[in-house]
C-alpha positions as CSV (number, residue, x, y, z in Angstrom):
1,M,-13.4,13.9,81.5
2,R,-10.7,12.4,83.7
3,R,-9.0,9.2,82.8
4,G,-6.5,7.5,85.1
5,C,-3.8,5.7,83.0
6,I,-0.7,3.5,83.4
7,S,2.3,4.5,81.3
8,L,3.8,2.2,78.8
9,G,7.0,4.3,78.9
10,R,6.4,6.7,76.0
11,V,4.3,9.3,77.7
12,N,5.4,12.9,78.6
13,C,3.8,15.1,81.2
14,D,2.4,18.1,79.3
15,V,3.1,20.4,82.3
16,C,6.6,19.6,83.4
17,G,7.8,17.6,80.3
18,R,9.0,14.7,82.4
19,V,8.9,11.2,80.8
20,I,6.4,9.1,82.7
21,Q,8.1,5.7,83.0
22,Y,6.4,2.3,82.9
23,P,4.4,1.5,85.2
24,E,3.8,4.9,86.6
25,R,0.2,6.3,86.8
26,Y,-0.8,9.5,85.1
27,L,-3.9,11.5,84.4
28,C,-5.5,12.5,81.1
29,I,-8.0,15.3,81.4
30,D,-9.9,17.4,78.9
31,E,-9.1,21.1,79.5
32,E,-9.7,24.5,78.0
33,N,-7.6,27.4,79.2
34,G,-6.5,25.4,82.3
35,V,-10.0,24.5,83.3
36,E,-11.5,21.0,83.3
37,V,-14.3,20.7,80.7
38,E,-16.4,17.8,79.3
39,K,-14.7,18.0,75.8
40,G,-11.5,19.9,75.1
41,K,-7.8,19.5,74.5
42,M,-6.4,16.4,76.2
43,V,-3.7,17.2,78.7
44,R,-1.5,14.6,80.4
45,Y,-0.4,15.1,84.0
46,C,2.2,13.1,85.9
47,A,1.1,12.2,89.4
48,G,3.2,15.0,90.9
49,C,1.7,17.7,88.6
50,A,-1.8,16.3,89.1
51,F,-1.3,16.5,92.8
52,N,0.0,20.1,92.7
53,K,-3.0,21.2,90.6
54,G,-5.5,19.5,93.0
55,Y,-6.5,16.7,90.5
56,A,-5.0,13.9,92.6
57,H,-5.3,13.0,96.3
58,Y,-4.5,10.1,98.6
59,K,-7.3,8.2,100.1
60,E,-7.2,5.4,102.7
61,E,-8.9,2.2,101.8
62,K,-8.6,-1.1,103.7
63,G,-5.8,0.4,105.8
64,E,-3.8,1.3,102.7
65,K,-3.2,4.8,101.2
66,T,-3.8,4.9,97.5
67,L,-3.4,7.7,94.9
68,S,-6.7,8.6,93.2
69,F,-7.4,11.0,90.4
70,F,-11.1,10.9,90.9
71,T,-13.4,12.7,93.4
72,E,-16.1,10.9,95.3
73,T,-18.6,12.5,92.9
74,D,-16.8,11.0,89.9
75,I,-16.9,7.6,91.4
76,N,-20.6,7.7,92.3
77,Q,-21.5,8.7,88.7
78,V,-20.2,5.4,87.3
């Protein structure tokens, strides 16, 4: 399961090890062997690492580009 979060300043990216500063956004995702699963080990991705892995993308909404960690399928399930 994907969870978009806002850092309070004490979060490290599990991929690159960078400290994710307040108020940066990051992604928590359940993975097993590098693959997204419903329940698994929680992995934290900074925005850059999430983008590189394909978990993040920019979408245009109301004339503004915003970073999203969710696919259209994820949004429609809520």
